[in-house]
C-alpha angles and dihedrals in degrees: 000000000000122000119265118226147174136189126238110214138166110214129156121213100232092194091058090047089050091050091049091048092051092048092048092047090051092049092048091051092054104037117103095221090059095053116120095001096100092240112181133174117182148136116264105186105298093342131085112224125203119189137175138148095256136041092238094052091049090053089047089055088052090050092052090049093048090050091054091047092054092048089053093050098252114141116237087221088074091062115085115195123208120237092017092293095303115133113236124217109247112177105310095333133075112236131201123181129197133188131196118247113222124181131012115282118231090249093054092042090056091049091051092045091050091048090053091048095047103039106017128086113290095238092063121099125191127197129188112230111181108295096349140057128233115210119195136182140151090238122066089200089061090051090052089049089055090051091052090047093052094045089054094045120097101236125163093228131072110242132203127184116223141167094035105184 
C-alpha cells in the first residue's frame, strides 16, 4: 500500500481580506465615534494602512478590521502589524501598517517539524518543501492525529491542511 500524505501550508485568501477591509471601511465611515477623527482604512500597495488623529482611534480602526477578518474566517495570525501594533505619529495623524503573512518561514517549519517528530506518532515523517511541509505515513489515522496535534498547538502561524491523499 502506498503512503498517505498531506501538505501543511499557510496561505491567506486575499479576496476575503479585501472584503473584510471594505466592510470595515464602510462601517468606519458611518459610525458616530469615528466622525471628525480622520479615520481611514485602506490598501497601500501590499500593505494595509490605518490612520486616525489619535492613538486610541487608530487602535479602534484596527479592532473593527480584526472583527471583520474573524467574521470572514481569516486568522488574525496571518496579519503582521508594524512597530509591534503601536501606532506611530506621522505628521498630525497616527499611522499603523499591517502586512499579510503568506507561507511558512523556515524557522516555523523547523518548529512544526520538531513538534511532529517529538509528539506525533512514530510512523509519521515530515519534510520541508519551500514554504510548506509535506507529512507522510502509511496510516491515515496517524496523519489525522498529526492534524489534531497541530490544531491544538499554540503556533504563531495560521495553518491549513491541503492535498490529503
